[in-house]
C-alpha positions as CSV (number, residue, x, y, z in Angstrom):
1,M,2.3,66.9,78.5
2,D,5.9,67.5,78.1
3,A,6.7,66.3,81.6
4,N,5.3,63.3,80.4
5,S,6.6,62.9,76.9
6,I,3.1,63.4,75.3
7,E,3.3,64.8,71.9
8,K,-0.2,65.2,71.0
9,A,-3.5,64.7,72.6
10,V,-7.0,64.1,71.3
11,V,-9.5,66.1,73.0
12,V,-13.3,65.7,72.6
13,A,-16.3,68.2,72.9
14,F,-18.9,67.2,75.3
15,E,-22.7,68.6,75.5
16,G,-23.0,70.6,78.6
17,Q,-19.2,70.9,79.2
18,V,-17.3,72.2,76.1
19,T,-19.0,72.9,72.8
20,S,-17.5,71.9,69.6
21,E,-17.0,75.7,68.8
22,K,-15.2,76.4,72.1
23,L,-13.2,73.1,71.4
24,S,-12.5,74.5,68.0
25,E,-11.0,77.7,69.4
26,I,-8.7,75.9,72.0
27,V,-7.6,73.4,69.5
28,S,-6.6,76.1,66.7
29,K,-4.3,77.9,69.4
30,H,-2.5,74.7,69.9
31,S,-2.9,72.8,66.7
32,D,0.7,71.2,66.8
33,R,-0.4,69.6,70.1
34,L,-4.2,69.0,70.2
35,V,-6.4,67.0,67.8
36,G,-10.2,68.1,68.4
37,F,-13.2,65.9,68.0
38,A,-16.8,66.9,67.9
39,Y,-19.4,65.3,70.3
40,M,-22.9,64.4,68.8
41,P,-25.7,63.8,71.2
42,N,-27.5,61.6,68.6
43,P,-25.4,60.0,66.0
44,F,-28.4,58.0,64.8
45,N,-30.4,61.2,63.7
46,A,-30.2,60.9,59.8
47,E,-31.4,64.4,59.2
48,Q,-29.0,66.3,61.6
49,A,-26.1,63.9,62.3
50,P,-24.4,64.4,58.8
51,A,-24.7,67.9,58.6
52,R,-23.4,68.4,62.1
53,L,-20.4,66.3,61.5
54,E,-19.8,68.1,58.2
55,Y,-19.9,71.4,60.0
56,A,-17.5,70.2,62.7
57,V,-14.8,69.1,60.1
58,T,-15.2,71.9,57.5
59,E,-16.2,74.9,59.4
60,L,-14.7,74.2,62.6
61,G,-11.4,72.2,61.7
62,L,-12.2,69.4,64.1
63,K,-10.9,66.0,62.7
64,G,-14.1,63.8,63.4
65,M,-16.6,62.8,65.6
66,K,-16.3,60.8,69.1
67,L,-18.8,58.1,69.6
68,L,-19.5,57.6,73.4
69,P,-21.6,54.1,73.4
70,G,-22.6,54.3,77.0
71,I,-24.0,57.7,76.7
72,Q,-25.2,57.6,73.0
73,G,-26.6,54.1,73.1
74,C,-24.6,53.2,69.8
75,F,-23.2,50.0,70.8
76,H,-21.6,47.5,68.1
77,S,-24.8,45.4,68.5
78,T,-27.3,48.2,67.9
79,K,-29.6,47.4,65.2
80,R,-30.3,50.9,64.1
81,R,-28.9,51.8,60.7
82,R,-29.1,54.8,58.6
83,N,-31.3,54.4,55.8
C-alpha cells in the first residue's frame, strides 16, 4: 500500500473465503490502514439481516455491510422491500 501511496483500504468478508469474524481480527490489527465490511448472503432476510449487521458492527467492529448485487440479487430495480 505504501509503495502506491494508498493510505487506507476497504476490505470485505466473503462467504466461503473470509468470515466476518476473521476479517474483524485482521482489521483490528491494522485499523489505521484497513476498513472492514461484513458480507451478508441474503440481505433480504428480514429476520436475520438486521441482527447480522448489528452483530458485525457492534460486536466485530466492522463499519457496515457490502452489497454484491450480482451475487445477492439485490439490484436497484429489485422490487423486494423490507416490510
